[in-house]
Structure formats: structure tokens, C-alpha cells
C-alpha positions in Angstrom: 65.5 -67.2 -104.1 63.1 -66.1 -106.8 61.2 -68.6 -109.1 63.8 -68.2 -111.8 66.6 -69.3 -109.4 64.4 -72.1 -108.0 63.8 -73.5 -111.5 67.5 -73.3 -112.4 68.4 -75.0 -109.1 65.9 -77.7 -109.8 67.2 -78.4 -113.3 70.8 -78.7 -112.0 69.9 -80.9 -109.1 67.4 -83.3 -110.6 67.8 -83.5 -114.4 70.5 -84.5 -116.8 70.6 -85.4 -120.4 68.9 -88.7 -119.6 65.8 -86.8 -118.5 64.6 -84.9 -121.5 61.5 -83.3 -119.9 60.0 -79.9 -119.6 57.0 -79.0 -117.5 54.1 -76.8 -118.1 51.2 -77.0 -115.8 48.2 -74.8 -115.1 47.4 -73.2 -111.8 44.1 -71.4 -111.6 43.6 -69.3 -114.7 47.4 -68.8 -115.3 50.0 -71.0 -116.7 53.6 -71.5 -115.3 56.1 -73.1 -117.5 59.9 -73.7 -117.5 62.5 -75.9 -119.2 64.1 -78.8 -117.4 66.2 -80.4 -120.1 67.4 -80.2 -123.7 65.2 -80.8 -126.7 62.1 -80.2 -124.6 58.9 -82.2 -124.9 56.1 -80.8 -122.9 54.1 -82.4 -120.2 51.2 -80.3 -118.9 49.2 -81.0 -115.8 46.3 -79.1 -114.3 42.8 -79.3 -113.2 41.0 -82.2 -114.9 38.3 -80.1 -116.5 40.6 -77.4 -117.7 43.3 -79.0 -119.8 43.9 -82.6 -119.2 42.2 -84.1 -122.3 44.4 -82.0 -124.6 47.5 -83.0 -122.6 46.7 -86.6 -122.5 46.8 -86.7 -126.3 50.2 -85.1 -126.2 51.3 -87.4 -123.4 50.2 -90.5 -125.3 51.8 -89.5 -128.6 55.2 -88.2 -127.4 56.1 -88.8 -123.8 55.3 -92.4 -123.0 58.9 -93.5 -123.4 60.3 -90.8 -121.3 57.7 -91.3 -118.6 58.8 -95.0 -118.2 61.8 -93.5 -116.5 59.7 -91.6 -114.1 58.1 -92.8 -110.8 54.9 -92.1 -109.1 54.5 -91.5 -105.4 51.0 -91.5 -103.8 49.8 -92.4 -107.3 46.5 -90.7 -107.0 47.9 -87.3 -106.7 51.6 -86.6 -107.1 53.9 -87.0 -110.1 57.6 -87.5 -109.2 60.7 -87.3 -111.3 63.0 -90.2 -112.2 64.8 -89.8 -108.9 61.7 -89.5 -106.7 61.4 -85.8 -106.4 58.0 -84.1 -106.7 57.8 -82.0 -109.8 54.1 -81.3 -110.3 50.7 -82.1 -108.9 47.3 -82.8 -110.5 43.9 -83.9 -109.4 43.3 -87.6 -108.5 41.1 -88.1 -111.5 43.6 -86.7 -113.9 46.4 -88.8 -112.4 44.3 -91.9 -112.7 43.8 -91.2 -116.4 47.6 -90.7 -116.9 48.3 -94.0 -115.1 45.8 -95.8 -117.2 47.6 -94.5 -120.3 50.8 -95.9 -119.0 49.5 -99.3 -118.1 48.1 -98.5 -114.6 49.4 -100.8 -111.9 51.5 -102.8 -114.4 53.6 -99.6 -115.1 54.0 -99.0 -111.4 55.1 -102.6 -110.8 57.6 -102.3 -113.5 59.0 -99.2 -111.8 59.3 -101.1 -108.5 61.2 -103.9 -110.1 63.6 -101.3 -111.5 64.5 -100.4 -107.9 62.3 -97.3 -107.9 60.2 -97.2 -104.8 56.5 -96.2 -104.8 55.5 -94.6 -101.5 52.3 -93.0 -100.3 51.4 -90.6 -97.6 52.9 -87.5 -99.0 50.8 -84.4 -98.5 49.4 -82.9 -101.7 47.3 -80.1 -100.2 47.7 -76.8 -101.8 48.9 -75.7 -105.3 52.0 -74.2 -106.7 53.1 -72.3 -109.8 56.7 -73.3 -109.1 58.5 -76.4 -110.0 58.0 -77.9 -106.6 54.7 -78.8 -105.0 53.6 -76.1 -102.7 52.0 -78.3 -100.1 53.6 -79.7 -97.0 54.6 -83.1 -98.2 58.2 -84.1 -98.3 59.9 -87.5 -98.0 61.0 -88.2 -94.4 64.1 -90.1 -95.5 66.2 -90.8 -98.6 64.3 -92.9 -101.1 65.8 -96.0 -102.7 66.8 -95.4 -106.3 67.3 -91.6 -105.7 70.3 -91.4 -108.1 71.4 -87.8 -108.8 72.2 -86.7 -112.4 75.8 -87.5 -113.4 76.3 -83.7 -113.5 75.9 -83.5 -109.7 77.2 -87.0 -108.7 79.3 -86.7 -105.6 78.2 -83.2 -104.8 75.5 -84.2 -102.3 78.1 -85.2 -99.7 78.9 -82.9 -96.7 81.7 -80.5 -97.6 84.4 -79.2 -95.2 82.1 -76.2 -94.6 79.2 -78.3 -93.6 81.3 -80.1 -91.1 83.8 -77.7 -89.6 81.8 -74.6 -89.1 79.1 -76.4 -87.2 81.8 -78.4 -85.3 83.4 -75.1 -84.2 80.0 -73.8 -83.1 79.1 -77.0 -81.3 82.4 -77.0 -79.3 82.7 -73.2 -78.9 86.0 -73.4 -80.7 87.7 -70.4 -82.3 86.8 -70.7 -86.0 89.8 -70.0 -88.2 88.3 -72.1 -91.0 86.2 -69.9 -93.2 87.9 -66.9 -94.8 85.6 -64.1 -93.9 86.5 -60.9 -92.0 84.6 -61.0 -88.7 84.6 -57.3 -88.1 82.1 -54.8 -89.5 82.6 -53.0 -92.8 83.9 -49.4 -92.6 81.4 -46.8 -91.8 81.3 -45.3 -95.3 80.2 -48.7 -96.5 77.4 -49.4 -94.0 76.2 -45.8 -94.4 76.0 -46.3 -98.2 74.1 -49.6 -97.6 71.6 -48.0 -95.3 70.9 -45.2 -97.7 70.6 -47.5 -100.7 68.0 -49.7 -99.1 65.9 -46.7 -98.3 66.2 -45.3 -101.8 63.0 -46.2 -103.8 64.8 -45.5 -107.1 66.9 -48.7 -106.7 64.2 -50.9 -105.1 63.3 -52.5 -108.4 65.1 -55.0 -110.6 68.5 -53.9 -111.9 69.6 -54.4 -115.5 71.1 -57.9 -116.0 74.5 -56.4 -116.8 74.4 -54.3 -113.6 73.4 -51.0 -112.1 74.9 -48.2 -114.3 76.5 -46.3 -111.4 78.3 -49.5 -110.3 79.4 -50.5 -113.8 81.0 -47.0 -114.2 82.7 -47.2 -110.8 84.2 -50.6 -111.7 85.3 -49.4 -115.1 87.2 -46.4 -113.6 88.8 -48.7 -111.0 90.1 -51.2 -113.5 91.0 -48.9 -116.4 94.1 -47.7 -114.5 94.8 -51.2 -113.2 94.6 -52.9 -116.6 96.1 -49.9 -118.4 93.3 -49.7 -121.0 89.9 -48.1 -121.3 87.3 -50.2 -119.6 83.7 -49.3 -120.5 81.1 -50.1 -117.9 78.4 -50.7 -120.6 80.6 -53.2 -122.6 83.4 -54.7 -120.4 81.7 -55.2 -117.0 79.1 -57.6 -115.5 77.9 -57.6 -111.9 77.5 -61.1 -110.4 76.1 -62.6 -107.2 79.6 -62.7 -105.6 82.6 -64.1 -107.4 81.1 -67.6 -106.8 78.3 -67.0 -109.3 80.9 -65.4 -111.6 82.8 -68.7 -111.6 79.8 -70.8 -112.4 78.5 -68.3 -115.0 81.8 -68.2 -116.9 82.2 -72.0 -117.0 78.6 -72.4 -118.2 78.9 -69.7 -120.8 82.1 -70.9 -122.5 82.6 -74.6 -121.7 80.9 -77.4 -123.7 80.3 -81.0 -122.7 83.6 -82.8 -123.2 85.7 -79.7 -123.2 88.8 -79.6 -120.9 89.5 -77.1 -118.2 93.0 -76.7 -116.7 93.1 -76.0 -112.9 96.0 -75.0 -110.8 95.9 -76.9 -107.4 95.2 -76.6 -104.6 92.1 -74.8 -105.8 88.9 -73.3 -104.5 86.4 -76.2 -104.5 83.7 -74.3 -106.5 86.0 -74.6 -109.6 85.6 -78.4 -109.4 81.8 -78.4 -109.1 81.3 -75.8 -111.8 83.4 -77.9 -114.3 81.5 -81.0 -113.3 78.1 -79.4 -113.8 79.2 -78.3 -117.3 79.9 -82.0 -118.1 83.5 -80.9 -118.8 86.8 -82.6 -118.0 89.2 -81.1 -115.5 93.0 -81.4 -115.9 94.9 -80.6 -112.8 98.3 -79.1 -112.4 99.6 -78.9 -108.7 101.8 -76.2 -107.4 105.2 -77.7 -106.6 107.9 -76.9 -104.0 111.5 -78.1 -103.7 110.9 -78.4 -99.9 108.2 -80.5 -98.1 108.0 -77.6 -95.6 108.2 -74.4 -97.5 108.6 -71.4 -95.3 107.1 -68.9 -97.8 104.5 -69.2 -100.6 107.1 -67.7 -102.8 108.8 -71.1 -102.8 105.8 -72.6 -104.7 105.9 -72.7 -108.5 104.1 -74.2 -111.5 106.1 -76.8 -113.3 105.8 -75.5 -116.8 106.3 -78.9 -118.3 103.3 -80.2 -116.3 101.3 -77.2 -117.4 102.1 -77.8 -121.0 101.2 -81.4 -120.8 97.8 -80.6 -119.3 96.8 -78.7 -122.5 95.4 -80.2 -125.6 93.2 -79.1 -128.5 90.2 -79.8 -126.3 91.3 -77.3 -123.7 88.8 -74.5 -123.5 89.6 -72.8 -120.2 92.5 -72.2 -117.8 91.4 -71.2 -114.3 94.1 -69.1 -112.6 93.8 -67.8 -109.0 96.1 -65.0 -107.9 96.6 -64.1 -105.1 96.1 -67.8 -104.5 93.7 -69.6 -102.1 94.7 -71.4 -100.0 98.5 -71.0 -100.3 98.9 -67.2 -100.6 101.1 -67.6 -103.7 101.4 -64.4 -105.8 102.6 -65.1 -109.3 105.4 -62.9 -110.5 105.5 -61.1 -113.9 107.9 -63.7 -115.2 105.6 -66.6 -114.1 102.6 -64.9 -115.7 104.5 -64.5 -119.0 105.5 -68.2 -118.9 101.8 -69.1 -118.5 101.0 -66.7 -121.4 103.6 -68.4 -123.6 101.9 -71.8 -123.1 98.5 -70.3 -123.9 99.6 -68.8 -127.2 99.8 -72.3 -128.6 96.1 -72.7 -127.9 94.1 -69.8 -129.5 90.7 -71.2 -128.5 91.6 -71.4 -124.8 90.2 -68.7 -122.5 91.5 -67.7 -119.1 89.2 -67.3 -116.0 91.4 -65.2 -113.7 90.1 -65.2 -110.1 91.5 -62.1 -108.5 89.3 -61.7 -105.5 92.3 -61.0 -103.2 93.7 -58.3 -105.5 94.2 -55.8 -102.7 95.6 -58.3 -100.2 99.3 -58.7 -101.0 102.1 -58.4 -98.5 105.7 -57.8 -97.9 106.5 -56.3 -101.3 104.6 -58.8 -103.4 102.6 -57.2 -106.2 99.4 -58.4 -107.8 99.6 -58.4 -111.6 96.2 -58.9 -113.3 96.6 -61.7 -115.9 94.8 -59.6 -118.5 97.6 -57.0 -118.2 100.4 -59.6 -118.5 100.8 -59.0 -122.2 98.6 -57.1 -124.7 97.3 -60.4 -126.3 96.2 -61.8 -123.0 93.4 -59.3 -122.6 91.5 -60.7 -125.5 91.1 -64.1 -123.9 90.8 -63.3 -120.2 87.7 -63.0 -117.9 88.8 -61.4 -114.6 86.7 -61.9 -111.5 86.6 -59.6 -108.5 84.6 -59.4 -105.3 83.3 -56.6 -103.1 83.0 -58.7 -99.9 86.6 -59.6 -99.2 88.0 -56.1 -99.7 85.2 -54.3 -97.8 84.6 -56.9 -95.1 81.1 -57.4 -96.4 81.0 -61.0 -97.6 77.3 -61.3 -96.8 76.5 -58.7 -99.5 77.4 -61.4 -102.2 78.5 -59.0 -104.8 81.2 -59.6 -107.4 81.9 -58.6 -111.0 83.6 -59.8 -114.2 85.8 -57.6 -116.4 86.5 -58.9 -120.0 86.3 -58.0 -123.7 82.9 -57.0 -124.8 82.2 -60.2 -126.8 82.9 -62.4 -123.7 80.9 -60.2 -121.3 77.9 -60.2 -123.7 77.7 -63.9 -123.7 77.8 -64.0 -119.9 75.1 -61.3 -119.8 72.9 -63.5 -122.1 73.4 -66.5 -119.9 73.0 -64.6 -116.6 69.4 -63.8 -117.6 68.6 -67.5 -117.2 70.4 -68.0 -113.9 69.8 -65.1 -111.5 68.6 -62.5 -114.1 70.2 -59.7 -112.0 72.0 -58.8 -108.8 70.4 -56.9 -105.9 69.9 -53.3 -107.1 70.3 -51.5 -103.7 73.4 -53.6 -103.0 74.9 -52.4 -106.3 74.1 -48.8 -105.5 75.7 -49.0 -102.1 78.8 -50.7 -103.6 79.1 -48.0 -106.2 79.2 -45.3 -103.6 81.7 -47.4 -101.6 84.0 -47.8 -104.6 84.0 -44.1 -105.2 84.8 -43.3 -101.6 87.6 -46.0 -101.4 89.8 -44.0 -103.7 89.9 -41.1 -101.1 92.3 -40.7 -98.1 91.2 -43.0 -95.2 92.5 -43.3 -91.7 95.9 -41.7 -92.5 96.4 -43.7 -95.7 96.1 -42.3 -99.2 93.1 -44.6 -99.9 91.0 -47.3 -98.2 92.8 -49.9 -100.3 96.1 -49.0 -98.8 94.5 -49.1 -95.3 92.9 -52.5 -95.8 96.2 -54.0 -97.1 98.1 -52.7 -94.1 95.4 -54.0 -91.7 95.4 -57.5 -93.1 99.2 -57.6 -93.3 99.3 -56.9 -89.5 96.8 -59.7 -88.8 98.8 -62.1 -91.0 102.0 -61.2 -89.0 100.2 -61.7 -85.7 98.9 -65.2 -86.5 102.1 -66.1 -88.2 104.0 -65.3 -85.0 101.7 -67.4 -83.0 101.9 -70.4 -85.3 105.7 -70.2 -85.5 105.9 -70.7 -81.7 104.1 -74.0 -81.9 105.3 -77.3 -83.5 103.5 -76.3 -86.7 105.6 -75.1 -89.6 103.7 -72.2 -91.2 104.2 -70.9 -94.8 104.3 -67.1 -94.9 101.7 -66.1 -97.5 102.4 -63.3 -100.0 98.7 -62.6 -100.3 95.1 -63.7 -99.5 93.6 -64.5 -96.2 95.2 -67.8 -95.1 98.3 -69.5 -93.7 99.1 -73.1 -94.6 100.9 -75.1 -91.9 102.8 -78.3 -92.1 101.5 -80.5 -89.2 103.9 -83.5 -89.3 105.9 -82.3 -86.2 102.8 -82.3 -83.9 103.6 -85.4 -81.9 100.5 -85.3 -79.7 98.2 -85.8 -82.7 96.8 -89.3 -83.2 95.4 -89.9 -86.7 91.8 -91.0 -86.0 88.4 -89.5 -85.7 88.2 -88.1 -82.1 85.9 -89.9 -79.8 84.3 -86.7 -78.7 83.3 -85.9 -82.2 81.9 -89.4 -82.7 79.6 -88.6 -79.8 78.4 -85.4 -81.5 77.8 -87.3 -84.8 76.0 -90.1 -83.0 73.7 -87.5 -81.3 72.7 -86.3 -84.7 74.2 -82.8 -84.1 76.9 -83.1 -86.9 77.1 -84.5 -90.4 80.4 -85.6 -92.0 81.4 -87.2 -95.2 82.1 -90.9 -94.2 84.9 -91.2 -96.7 86.9 -88.6 -94.7 87.0 -90.7 -91.5 90.6 -91.9 -92.1 92.0 -88.9 -93.8 95.0 -87.4 -91.9 94.4 -83.7 -92.6 90.7 -84.0 -91.7 91.5 -85.8 -88.4 94.1 -83.3 -87.5 91.7 -80.4 -87.9 89.1 -82.4 -85.9 91.6 -83.2 -83.2 92.8 -79.5 -82.9 89.2 -78.4 -82.6 88.3 -81.0 -79.9 91.5 -80.8 -77.9 92.5 -77.2 -78.2 89.4 -75.3 -79.3 90.9 -73.9 -82.6 89.4 -74.9 -85.9 91.4 -74.8 -89.2 90.3 -76.4 -92.5 91.9 -79.5 -94.1 93.3 -78.7 -97.5 92.9 -82.0 -99.3 89.4 -81.0 -100.6 91.3 -78.4 -102.7 93.0 -81.2 -104.7 91.7 -83.8 -107.1 91.8 -87.4 -105.8 95.1 -88.0 -107.7 96.9 -85.2 -105.9 95.1 -85.2 -102.5 98.1 -86.6 -100.7 99.9 -83.3 -101.3 97.5 -81.7 -98.8 97.4 -84.5 -96.1 100.2 -83.0 -93.9 98.8 -79.5 -93.9 96.1 -77.4 -92.3 94.7 -74.0 -93.4 94.3 -71.2 -90.9 92.4 -67.9 -91.7 93.9 -64.8 -90.1 91.1 -62.4 -91.1 89.8 -62.2 -87.5 89.6 -59.5 -84.9 92.6 -58.9 -82.7 91.0 -60.2 -79.6 90.1 -63.5 -81.4 93.8 -63.9 -82.5 94.9 -63.2 -79.0 92.6 -65.9 -77.8 94.3 -68.3 -80.2 97.6 -67.2 -78.8 96.4 -68.0 -75.3 95.1 -71.4 -76.3 98.0 -72.7 -78.4 100.8 -71.3 -76.4 99.2 -71.8 -72.9 101.3 -73.5 -70.2 98.8 -76.4 -69.7 99.5 -78.1 -73.1 101.2 -75.9 -75.6 100.9 -77.2 -79.1 
């Protein structure tokens, strides 16, 4: 990451509204500065003979109260934040003078009594113009009193991705957890990528809005889809994958205390983005008349529940279609019912996550929410991704399409998060989007080809799962198959002993609170006993609705045919068929 991204990450990870601090410290003859909080007051540190006297006056007059919430580690050299993270370094003499201003040892003692630990032995060699000390010193273990900001509380626990991908790797299991295609992108994509990264004309920063050629390619693509003129210079913004687009949209439009309505189960990044905006999530789960739906078409939104979730505080509805993880594709009628609820709340925007737009099956048709009705365009930010469609998730390229006033605000905020997206990646993607409209492998376009390819893989894995004691739900779109697991009689609901051994050996980290969760333990058990790794779906729910996912597991079908055949051999083998 570049220094701008490092500073943004530091602000999110270590500071909240209780830490109203900015930093500005000198390094050599230059000065590096950045804002870490609201209503900034500046603390400057540097070489003793260069700038400390001036800053000590400022420190004494304005920052003493704030610094009482800070801690010192290796008090001669390193200044740490409230939660014991190094933010800046200064010379021993300068630090001693700062300590003297704050009461010297008495101040440090007071911090210790407040459960803030003062340690020594951290290396302070070197200097840095970034927010973190550039020397080699880091704490060897978690420090007492290291309380994260409320904005990130609970986000420092291992996620399903931190556990199950390493678990699959450690056990040589077939990983059907993460939803990434495991085959190379088509040749026209890789060829465009190779050419772009050798093109000196796109080796510099791109515009924050995006590379002009890409913006125009996206505009052409979505003009026909949305049945209106989309202008690349007004209605499109390139993002670092759809993930950054989600975070950016929430940060751009949601204030502290605003409410955001989320349809569950939901991609976990929605939850964290809402939390980091200090907003309030209101959850509406998909419902089914059957506990074991055979198709995602049986799922529906209870419109009374949806209506009840809205209030005058509602600022955003996050809608995902085709839906992850269920594969639900909302019909025109369902979209219009959602639009009818929204009309009662003119200040509510819609974040429409449509990353699986080209992955719909068996006659299901994706309808962009912005095209549901003419008045829905004005309030909708539509998100798309390059990686899912072109089997290039590592390129981390996405884009937003919306009215010009909404896009402009996101452009303004993006300057302060990532500034811009990789320029050669955008150039290559632009060429790929142009080529994708042409005939490909006997199909009228690459998009028709990729839909057919994923549909065949879906059918292959679906056939395998139906031959087991699992009850799969046939998805109308997306990359995943949800399976009911209640008929798997061999499963014992506990953390497998073999995984306990891996954890004890320090080779795997899990969230301790998941030890007794059924869906987690099923996925662990299937990994250890059969060598196939799915993902538990309860993390896609809020705590109140998590039980709705306890009897399910999510399997990704976006894998090469030989991998899916290996799954067939494992699960349907004669030794111990599932």
C-alpha cells in the first residue's frame, strides 16, 4: 500500500472520536503530516534542535488533556497511542522534555494505574515519514489495555476466511469455500494485461475517477443494460474491487447514527463497513416456507419485515442480486415491491451490489435495480466487478455506476482513501470489456460463454451434492450452493480433535466464540474427515438471526472440472459416502 492508504488504515484501526489527535512530525529537512481524527490539534515531533521548542509550547497549551489518554513505551524514545501502538518517534532529549511537561514519572504511573502498560525494549532505530515507526521494533505480544476504537470493535477476531482457507491448505483438502474461479482468465484478458503493464503511457497514477478508456467502456456496457445514457465522465467511478466500492459508498453517504437496511444472509463486508461508519444496521432475513428449500426461487423478502426495518433515520438499503450466498435472483415484481417501500423514504439511497450480473441460470434474469423503475435510478449506486466475470479476482478492479451527483461525492472521498486504481489494470480491463462484446468460442459474446460455463459447473456440483445426504438449494445465480446439513447422521457437533491439534501446534487461528457453533463444526468436520472444505453461513447473519444459518453450509462451484470430479470421488466414494 502507498503512504496514503497506510495513513487511512491507521486512522481506522487505532483512532476513534475519543482520540482527537493529528500528527505532524519532521524527518530530515521535510515534513510529513496527516490527520488522524476530527477537529484536529497538532502534535509535532522531530529532532530536538529543529522544532521541539516550538512544539512544546503548542503541546503545553493545547494537548495536555488529550495526551493524558496516551501511553509511553520505552519512555526515552517512542510515543505510543492510547492503545499502545507506535505513532511517532523523537530523540531521547525531546521525549524527556515532553514527559517533564506532562508530569514525568507521575504521569506514567497514572497511566499504569489506568491499566495502560508501560514497556521498554522496543527498537527505535531508524526514522520514518509514515505514521508508523520505521525501525524494527514491534510488540511481541498483545499489550494490556489495547482496546480498539468502538468503530472496529469485534473486527480483530479471525474470520471464516482466516480459518477455513488455511485449514484446507493444512489438511490438503479441496477448498470449496472461497468464491474465486481457479482457472486462468481468457487469453484476450491476459494478453491485454501483459500489454498494459509494458505500456509506459499508463505506468503513472490514473485519475481518481478512473482511466478514461475504461470509463467509456463501462459507460457503453451499462447504457444498454440500464436503458439510459451513461456518461463515463459523470456516471462512473473505478474502485479497488467491489469491496472498496462498498466501503466507499457507505463512508460517502452514511453519517454516525444513520440506519442501513441489509438483506440477510449478507456479504460480511457490509457489516464491517456500516460499523466503521458508526451507523446502525437493520437486518431483514430472506424467508422460506420450507426449512429445506430446493431452489433459491423459494426464498423471498417479507415485505412487512422490510417496511418495519425502515424509519426516518434510514439512509441506505444494501441490496445484493444475484445474491451471495443463496443464489437468489429477485424478480421484476419483487424489485418493484422493494421500490414501493423506498418511495416512502425519499432520503434513502440504494447500494445495489450486482457483481454476479452475468452469472444467472436456468432462465433467471438479472434486473439492475436502477432500471426497476425510472425513479429508482436517481437514488441507486450500482456496484460491479471485473474479477468474477473474467476470472481475474486478483486484479481487484470494480466500478460504481450512479447519477453524477452521487458519483462526484464518491470521487471526492476516494481521493482520501486510495486516490486512484491501478492504471495499467484499468487499461487492460478496458480492452477486455471491448473484446467481451465480440463472438467468443462459438457464443455471440464472452458474456454468454461465461454464463454457460458457470451453469455447467453449477449443475455438476449440484448433481454430486444431491447424491449425498445433504439437501442442496439450486441457485438461480452467483457462485455458490447452499446445503441443508441436518440429515448427515455421521456428523458430531463438536470441534474435531484433529483440528484441535493443529490449533495447539500454532498452525491455525480460530475465533474461540465459534467452538460450539454447529455450522462451523460441520465445515470443520467435513474438512477433517472427508477433505472437502465449505464455509459456514452464520457469519453472513447478524447475531439475532444467526440460527437461520446453523443447519447450512456453503459450497463454491467455480472450480475446474478435475477439482469437481475429485469432490465427486471423495463424497460418493465406496469407503464412507457422505
